VORO-518469 format. One record per residue (C-alpha): x, z, y; residue number from 0; residue in one letter. Coordinates in nm, 3 decimals. Layout:
N
(kolnu (X,Z,Y),NUM,A) ...
//
This chain:
383
(kolnu (3.797,3.829,5.788),0,M) (kolnu (3.534,3.692,6.025),1,D) (kolnu (3.172,3.680,5.902),2,I) (kolnu (2.865,3.548,6.078),3,G) (kolnu (2.630,3.259,6.145),4,I) (kolnu (2.782,2.923,6.058),5,E) (kolnu (2.470,2.711,6.107),6,K) (kolnu (2.117,2.765,6.231),7,I) (kolnu (1.802,2.553,6.191),8,G) (kolnu (1.453,2.580,6.337),9,F) (kolnu (1.110,2.446,6.245),10,Y) (kolnu (0.764,2.489,6.394),11,T) (kolnu (0.439,2.305,6.306),12,P) (kolnu (0.357,1.979,6.480),13,K) (kolnu (0.028,2.101,6.630),14,N) (kolnu (-0.014,2.352,6.910),15,Y) (kolnu (-0.279,2.481,7.149),16,I) (kolnu (-0.241,2.541,7.521),17,D) (kolnu (-0.276,2.909,7.612),18,I) (kolnu (-0.467,2.830,7.932),19,V) (kolnu (-0.726,2.643,7.725),20,E) (kolnu (-0.746,2.938,7.485),21,L) (kolnu (-0.805,3.176,7.775),22,A) (kolnu (-1.086,2.960,7.912),23,K) (kolnu (-1.249,2.937,7.568),24,A) (kolnu (-1.241,3.316,7.542),25,R) (kolnu (-1.374,3.367,7.896),26,N) (kolnu (-1.051,3.527,8.009),27,Q) (kolnu (-0.847,3.472,8.322),28,E) (kolnu (-0.555,3.242,8.224),29,P) (kolnu (-0.307,3.467,8.407),30,D) (kolnu (-0.390,3.746,8.162),31,K) (kolnu (-0.240,3.535,7.883),32,F) (kolnu (0.026,3.332,8.066),33,T) (kolnu (0.159,3.616,8.284),34,I) (kolnu (0.031,3.938,8.128),35,G) (kolnu (0.132,3.835,7.775),36,I) (kolnu (0.382,3.572,7.881),37,G) (kolnu (0.288,3.277,7.659),38,Q) (kolnu (0.232,2.907,7.730),39,S) (kolnu (0.168,2.743,7.391),40,K) (kolnu (0.092,2.853,7.037),41,Q) (kolnu (0.191,2.676,6.716),42,A) (kolnu (-0.089,2.595,6.472),43,V) (kolnu (0.015,2.540,6.109),44,P) (kolnu (-0.161,2.278,5.899),45,A) (kolnu (-0.353,2.382,5.590),46,V) (kolnu (-0.066,2.263,5.368),47,Y) (kolnu (0.195,2.466,5.558),48,E) (kolnu (0.299,2.820,5.473),49,D) (kolnu (0.605,3.046,5.467),50,A) (kolnu (0.760,2.840,5.186),51,V) (kolnu (0.719,2.495,5.341),52,T) (kolnu (0.838,2.608,5.683),53,M) (kolnu (1.140,2.783,5.528),54,A) (kolnu (1.229,2.462,5.348),55,A) (kolnu (1.191,2.256,5.666),56,E) (kolnu (1.427,2.480,5.865),57,A) (kolnu (1.684,2.514,5.586),58,A) (kolnu (1.695,2.142,5.506),59,E) (kolnu (1.834,2.081,5.856),60,Q) (kolnu (2.149,2.285,5.792),61,I) (kolnu (2.225,2.220,5.425),62,L) (kolnu (2.480,1.956,5.328),63,T) (kolnu (2.730,1.944,5.043),64,D) (kolnu (2.811,2.309,5.110),65,D) (kolnu (2.488,2.413,4.936),66,R) (kolnu (2.682,2.427,4.610),67,T) (kolnu (2.867,2.732,4.747),68,N) (kolnu (2.550,2.928,4.822),69,I) (kolnu (2.541,3.246,4.617),70,G) (kolnu (2.261,3.432,4.795),71,L) (kolnu (1.919,3.314,4.916),72,V) (kolnu (1.699,3.554,5.111),73,I) (kolnu (1.363,3.486,5.278),74,V) (kolnu (1.244,3.748,5.524),75,G) (kolnu (0.868,3.717,5.564),76,T) (kolnu (0.547,3.910,5.600),77,E) (kolnu (0.346,3.597,5.517),78,S) (kolnu (0.422,3.599,5.147),79,S) (kolnu (0.233,3.350,4.932),80,V) (kolnu (0.251,3.557,4.612),81,D) (kolnu (0.242,3.929,4.537),82,E) (kolnu (0.506,3.889,4.264),83,S) (kolnu (0.708,3.570,4.297),84,K) (kolnu (0.949,3.554,4.590),85,A) (kolnu (0.924,3.273,4.843),86,S) (kolnu (1.295,3.213,4.789),87,A) (kolnu (1.237,3.096,4.433),88,L) (kolnu (1.016,2.808,4.539),89,F) (kolnu (1.308,2.687,4.751),90,L) (kolnu (1.550,2.656,4.460),91,M) (kolnu (1.427,2.312,4.354),92,D) (kolnu (1.278,2.206,4.688),93,L) (kolnu (1.624,2.239,4.847),94,L) (kolnu (1.829,2.165,4.535),95,N) (kolnu (2.001,2.504,4.552),96,L) (kolnu (2.251,2.618,4.287),97,P) (kolnu (2.105,2.803,3.991),98,E) (kolnu (2.376,3.068,3.989),99,Y) (kolnu (2.260,3.251,4.299),100,A) (kolnu (2.060,3.563,4.377),101,R) (kolnu (1.727,3.463,4.536),102,A) (kolnu (1.463,3.704,4.660),103,F) (kolnu (1.228,3.800,4.942),104,E) (kolnu (1.241,4.091,5.185),105,I) (kolnu (0.928,4.237,5.340),106,K) (kolnu (0.928,4.481,5.630),107,E) (kolnu (0.713,4.331,5.898),108,A) (kolnu (0.929,4.156,6.160),109,C) (kolnu (1.252,4.324,6.046),110,Y) (kolnu (1.288,4.141,5.712),111,G) (kolnu (1.526,3.867,5.825),112,A) (kolnu (1.761,4.116,5.990),113,T) (kolnu (1.779,4.308,5.664),114,A) (kolnu (1.870,3.974,5.507),115,G) (kolnu (2.144,3.907,5.761),116,V) (kolnu (2.301,4.247,5.701),117,Q) (kolnu (2.285,4.204,5.321),118,M) (kolnu (2.440,3.859,5.361),119,A) (kolnu (2.725,4.010,5.566),120,Y) (kolnu (2.806,4.252,5.285),121,N) (kolnu (2.778,3.975,5.025),122,F) (kolnu (3.027,3.752,5.208),123,I) (kolnu (3.263,4.047,5.261),124,A) (kolnu (3.304,4.072,4.883),125,T) (kolnu (3.260,3.699,4.811),126,N) (kolnu (3.443,3.519,5.095),127,P) (kolnu (3.434,3.184,4.916),128,D) (kolnu (3.053,3.191,4.901),129,K) (kolnu (2.778,3.133,5.157),130,K) (kolnu (2.441,3.302,5.204),131,A) (kolnu (2.119,3.134,5.317),132,L) (kolnu (1.892,3.368,5.515),133,V) (kolnu (1.556,3.237,5.632),134,I) (kolnu (1.291,3.395,5.854),135,A) (kolnu (0.956,3.226,5.795),136,S) (kolnu (0.613,3.344,5.905),137,D) (kolnu (0.262,3.265,6.020),138,I) (kolnu (0.129,3.528,6.262),139,A) (kolnu (-0.247,3.560,6.218),140,R) (kolnu (-0.486,3.804,6.384),141,Y) (kolnu (-0.812,3.611,6.374),142,G) (kolnu (-1.035,3.406,6.600),143,I) (kolnu (-1.146,3.581,6.921),144,N) (kolnu (-0.952,3.900,6.847),145,T) (kolnu (-0.728,4.093,7.088),146,P) (kolnu (-0.421,3.969,6.901),147,G) (kolnu (-0.522,3.603,6.895),148,E) (kolnu (-0.305,3.515,7.194),149,V) (kolnu (0.003,3.649,7.009),150,T) (kolnu (-0.029,3.426,6.705),151,Q) (kolnu (0.220,3.154,6.613),152,G) (kolnu (0.418,3.000,6.327),153,A) (kolnu (0.766,2.882,6.246),154,G) (kolnu (1.092,2.937,6.067),155,S) (kolnu (1.458,2.997,6.148),156,V) (kolnu (1.722,2.937,5.880),157,A) (kolnu (2.078,3.071,5.902),158,M) (kolnu (2.382,3.000,5.692),159,L) (kolnu (2.602,3.310,5.681),160,I) (kolnu (2.966,3.261,5.582),161,S) (kolnu (3.330,3.343,5.652),162,S) (kolnu (3.330,3.051,5.898),163,Q) (kolnu (3.104,3.180,6.176),164,P) (kolnu (3.092,2.872,6.396),165,K) (kolnu (2.800,3.003,6.604),166,I) (kolnu (2.800,3.384,6.611),167,L) (kolnu (3.055,3.626,6.470),168,K) (kolnu (2.895,3.950,6.353),169,L) (kolnu (3.096,4.254,6.457),170,E) (kolnu (2.973,4.491,6.185),171,N) (kolnu (2.859,4.729,6.458),172,K) (kolnu (2.503,4.847,6.413),173,S) (kolnu (2.270,5.144,6.439),174,V) (kolnu (1.931,5.163,6.273),175,Y) (kolnu (1.635,5.391,6.207),176,M) (kolnu (1.317,5.402,5.999),177,S) (kolnu (0.993,5.598,6.042),178,K) (kolnu (0.650,5.587,5.880),179,N) (kolnu (0.442,5.465,6.174),180,V) (kolnu (0.088,5.325,6.173),181,G) (kolnu (0.127,5.071,6.452),182,D) (kolnu (0.067,4.753,6.249),183,F) (kolnu (-0.027,4.667,5.891),184,W) (kolnu (-0.186,4.402,5.670),185,R) (kolnu (-0.351,4.526,5.349),186,P) (kolnu (-0.326,4.309,5.039),187,T) (kolnu (-0.693,4.213,5.070),188,F) (kolnu (-0.656,4.071,5.421),189,S) (kolnu (-0.515,3.742,5.548),190,K) (kolnu (-0.501,3.878,5.903),191,T) (kolnu (-0.309,4.172,6.042),192,A) (kolnu (-0.439,4.494,6.194),193,F) (kolnu (-0.260,4.644,6.493),194,A) (kolnu (-0.272,4.923,6.746),195,R) (kolnu (-0.129,4.714,7.026),196,G) (kolnu (-0.047,4.973,7.293),197,K) (kolnu (0.086,5.215,7.034),198,F) (kolnu (0.305,4.944,6.883),199,S) (kolnu (0.450,4.866,7.227),200,N) (kolnu (0.522,5.235,7.274),201,Q) (kolnu (0.703,5.267,6.939),202,I) (kolnu (0.899,4.946,7.003),203,Y) (kolnu (1.027,5.081,7.334),204,I) (kolnu (1.104,5.424,7.186),205,E) (kolnu (1.304,5.266,6.904),206,F) (kolnu (1.504,5.058,7.150),207,F) (kolnu (1.581,5.354,7.376),208,Q) (kolnu (1.681,5.576,7.083),209,T) (kolnu (1.901,5.313,6.922),210,L) (kolnu (2.061,5.207,7.249),211,W) (kolnu (2.161,5.568,7.319),212,A) (kolnu (2.297,5.599,6.965),213,K) (kolnu (2.487,5.268,6.990),214,Y) (kolnu (2.650,5.370,7.318),215,Q) (kolnu (2.759,5.700,7.170),216,Q) (kolnu (2.883,5.557,6.840),217,K) (kolnu (3.083,5.269,6.988),218,Y) (kolnu (3.157,5.400,7.341),219,Q) (kolnu (2.969,5.099,7.473),220,A) (kolnu (2.801,5.028,7.806),221,T) (kolnu (2.556,4.761,7.919),222,A) (kolnu (2.841,4.594,8.108),223,E) (kolnu (3.002,4.506,7.774),224,D) (kolnu (2.729,4.254,7.690),225,F) (kolnu (2.659,3.916,7.841),226,K) (kolnu (2.301,3.941,7.716),227,A) (kolnu (2.062,4.163,7.525),228,M) (kolnu (1.833,3.975,7.289),229,L) (kolnu (1.506,4.122,7.166),230,F) (kolnu (1.244,4.075,6.900),231,H) (kolnu (0.984,3.885,7.104),232,I) (kolnu (0.645,3.843,6.931),233,P) (kolnu (0.529,3.767,7.284),234,Y) (kolnu (0.764,3.735,7.575),235,T) (kolnu (0.646,4.035,7.780),236,K) (kolnu (0.719,4.274,7.493),237,M) (kolnu (1.096,4.246,7.518),238,G) (kolnu (1.070,4.261,7.896),239,A) (kolnu (0.911,4.605,7.868),240,K) (kolnu (1.205,4.734,7.667),241,A) (kolnu (1.450,4.570,7.905),242,M) (kolnu (1.286,4.747,8.199),243,K) (kolnu (1.390,5.086,8.058),244,T) (kolnu (1.746,4.995,8.162),245,L) (kolnu (1.649,4.974,8.529),246,E) (kolnu (1.807,5.261,8.721),247,G) (kolnu (2.028,5.347,8.425),248,N) (kolnu (2.273,5.061,8.474),249,V) (kolnu (2.410,4.902,8.789),250,S) (kolnu (2.175,4.679,8.985),251,D) (kolnu (2.411,4.387,8.929),252,E) (kolnu (2.416,4.438,8.550),253,T) (kolnu (2.040,4.480,8.531),254,Y) (kolnu (1.981,4.161,8.732),255,A) (kolnu (2.219,3.968,8.506),256,R) (kolnu (2.056,4.094,8.186),257,L) (kolnu (1.711,4.008,8.322),258,K) (kolnu (1.825,3.655,8.403),259,D) (kolnu (1.975,3.607,8.056),260,Q) (kolnu (1.655,3.741,7.900),261,Y) (kolnu (1.459,3.462,8.066),262,Q) (kolnu (1.679,3.206,7.891),263,D) (kolnu (1.618,3.376,7.556),264,S) (kolnu (1.239,3.357,7.577),265,I) (kolnu (1.193,2.991,7.674),266,K) (kolnu (1.137,2.870,7.317),267,F) (kolnu (0.928,3.170,7.214),268,G) (kolnu (0.697,3.106,7.506),269,R) (kolnu (0.638,2.753,7.373),270,E) (kolnu (0.580,2.851,7.008),271,V) (kolnu (0.431,3.198,6.989),272,G) (kolnu (0.493,3.475,6.740),273,N) (kolnu (0.732,3.402,6.453),274,L) (kolnu (0.732,3.762,6.324),275,Y) (kolnu (1.065,3.778,6.136),276,T) (kolnu (1.198,3.475,6.319),277,G) (kolnu (1.122,3.588,6.674),278,S) (kolnu (1.458,3.752,6.742),279,L) (kolnu (1.649,3.456,6.598),280,Y) (kolnu (1.447,3.199,6.790),281,L) (kolnu (1.543,3.407,7.093),282,G) (kolnu (1.909,3.378,6.993),283,L) (kolnu (1.873,3.002,6.956),284,L) (kolnu (1.693,2.974,7.290),285,S) (kolnu (1.964,3.175,7.460),286,Y) (kolnu (2.250,2.971,7.313),287,L) (kolnu (2.087,2.644,7.420),288,I) (kolnu (1.942,2.739,7.759),289,N) (kolnu (2.193,2.982,7.911),290,S) (kolnu (2.541,2.960,8.060),291,D) (kolnu (2.692,3.157,7.770),292,V) (kolnu (3.061,3.109,7.697),293,Q) (kolnu (3.262,3.151,7.377),294,A) (kolnu (3.394,3.501,7.325),295,G) (kolnu (3.108,3.675,7.504),296,E) (kolnu (2.941,3.969,7.331),297,E) (kolnu (2.567,3.982,7.263),298,L) (kolnu (2.347,4.276,7.164),299,L) (kolnu (2.050,4.207,6.936),300,L) (kolnu (1.748,4.436,6.894),301,F) (kolnu (1.543,4.386,6.579),302,S) (kolnu (1.213,4.567,6.524),303,Y) (kolnu (0.960,4.562,6.242),304,G) (kolnu (0.638,4.759,6.274),305,S) (kolnu (0.576,5.034,6.032),306,G) (kolnu (0.861,5.085,6.141),307,A) (kolnu (1.229,4.987,6.115),308,V) (kolnu (1.459,4.908,6.405),309,G) (kolnu (1.820,4.795,6.429),310,E) (kolnu (2.057,4.727,6.714),311,L) (kolnu (2.368,4.523,6.637),312,Y) (kolnu (2.621,4.304,6.812),313,S) (kolnu (2.790,3.968,6.776),314,G) (kolnu (3.044,3.752,6.956),315,V) (kolnu (2.976,3.391,7.049),316,V) (kolnu (3.207,3.164,6.850),317,A) (kolnu (3.448,2.902,6.981),318,E) (kolnu (3.288,2.558,7.004),319,N) (kolnu (2.946,2.711,6.924),320,F) (kolnu (2.771,2.444,7.130),321,A) (kolnu (2.900,2.173,6.896),322,E) (kolnu (2.745,2.355,6.600),323,N) (kolnu (2.403,2.427,6.749),324,V) (kolnu (2.184,2.119,6.713),325,N) (kolnu (2.033,2.147,7.059),326,S) (kolnu (1.878,1.800,7.066),327,E) (kolnu (1.701,1.852,6.734),328,N) (kolnu (1.547,2.178,6.858),329,V) (kolnu (1.437,2.020,7.185),330,K) (kolnu (1.288,1.721,7.003),331,Q) (kolnu (1.103,1.949,6.762),332,T) (kolnu (0.933,2.114,7.057),333,L) (kolnu (0.881,1.798,7.263),334,A) (kolnu (0.732,1.585,6.986),335,Q) (kolnu (0.444,1.816,6.903),336,R) (kolnu (0.075,1.734,6.942),337,H) (kolnu (-0.171,1.937,7.146),338,Q) (kolnu (-0.504,1.998,6.975),339,I) (kolnu (-0.828,2.132,7.116),340,S) (kolnu (-0.947,2.488,7.069),341,I) (kolnu (-1.230,2.367,6.845),342,S) (kolnu (-0.979,2.176,6.628),343,E) (kolnu (-0.762,2.487,6.607),344,Y) (kolnu (-1.060,2.700,6.502),345,E) (kolnu (-1.150,2.449,6.231),346,E) (kolnu (-0.793,2.444,6.094),347,I) (kolnu (-0.773,2.823,6.109),348,F) (kolnu (-1.079,2.860,5.886),349,S) (kolnu (-0.954,2.616,5.619),350,K) (kolnu (-0.758,2.694,5.305),351,S) (kolnu (-0.668,2.521,4.981),352,I) (kolnu (-0.863,2.646,4.680),353,S) (kolnu (-0.768,2.646,4.316),354,D) (kolnu (-0.797,2.294,4.177),355,G) (kolnu (-0.752,2.123,4.513),356,E) (kolnu (-0.479,1.873,4.601),357,K) (kolnu (-0.337,1.753,4.933),358,I) (kolnu (-0.317,1.384,5.018),359,D) (kolnu (0.053,1.317,5.096),360,P) (kolnu (-0.048,1.067,5.365),361,D) (kolnu (-0.190,1.357,5.569),362,E) (kolnu (0.143,1.542,5.571),363,V) (kolnu (0.358,1.517,5.884),364,T) (kolnu (0.666,1.705,5.759),365,G) (kolnu (0.890,1.677,5.453),366,K) (kolnu (0.766,1.975,5.253),367,F) (kolnu (0.410,2.073,5.175),368,Y) (kolnu (0.182,2.270,4.948),369,L) (kolnu (0.061,1.983,4.733),370,S) (kolnu (-0.175,2.155,4.490),371,E) (kolnu (-0.305,2.483,4.357),372,I) (kolnu (-0.342,2.453,3.981),373,K) (kolnu (-0.456,2.743,3.764),374,E) (kolnu (-0.397,2.959,4.072),375,N) (kolnu (-0.031,2.852,4.087),376,E) (kolnu (0.102,2.710,4.412),377,R) (kolnu (0.281,2.379,4.362),378,L) (kolnu (0.503,2.232,4.633),379,Y) (kolnu (0.634,1.882,4.693),380,S) (kolnu (0.881,1.697,4.915),381,K) (kolnu (0.784,1.364,5.070),382,K) 
//
């Protein structure tokens, strides 16, 4: 039985800042951000947007009458809105999901959605008549005028996993590892993350090298087997650093091809910024839309979550995948955004909704929004 991604949806906030303007405001050379980090734009979520609303926006795009067959709902996020209640539960009524389903949240930095995909695979294997909804939804925050500010971003990627993988067939080939590493963390008292940037890059590369060696040994695989290698890309130069470790270890022709395919996979991430759990899957979407990929070709996906967990797994591009990826919707989502000034971004960044406050629906640009906090409970609405 085939299992994999049947549908995929993407959402990012309507506002963004230009990275060149951010560099100038921080008295930095623009090339440091646009070339050294590899970013062009950065999504800025509105005060009424969070992991729940963005998850709903992305999932709404791919849910039709088949939502009645959903038996598993997983949100992978490190931007949780509640220390107890899972983000997935808010989606049950927002998306009109069936009551008889397991719904929960997975937290492990940027790895959470991949854990969800693998759990969904196992769920479909034993429940082939069901579908699983896996959503990566995050707001990456490091703070104003901090070293990590240029690697912020926001957005969500929703995937419907089923026995009808019309986009990507998962091969059930994977290797993974976990270590207690202090490269990145966000204590419960903090709304912004703490990171040891260079150390995190080092661990990321080490995890990739270790897992790639293990994958080759376990499955007798070589780099030539894959049309592309897709990476977790919180900023576009990070995956490039891992890719570079292949240079000299594979043929020049293979390395050149993989580098070219990598460029196609980072086009959307460069325009949005860091999606944390969604970064790998936005890369997949970018690759499927922007490359010359053909049905039947094999892809290798590297997922990494600081702290740290890594996984390397493979998939095969499905027949007629292009008909099932809503390319125009993704392109319109990116094209129809609004650039705001750095001062506007700083003002939005500092705002939050307090207990007892309500949001005017006329201010909302999307379908779903945090409408009110009442007795410290977050209440959501759909326009």
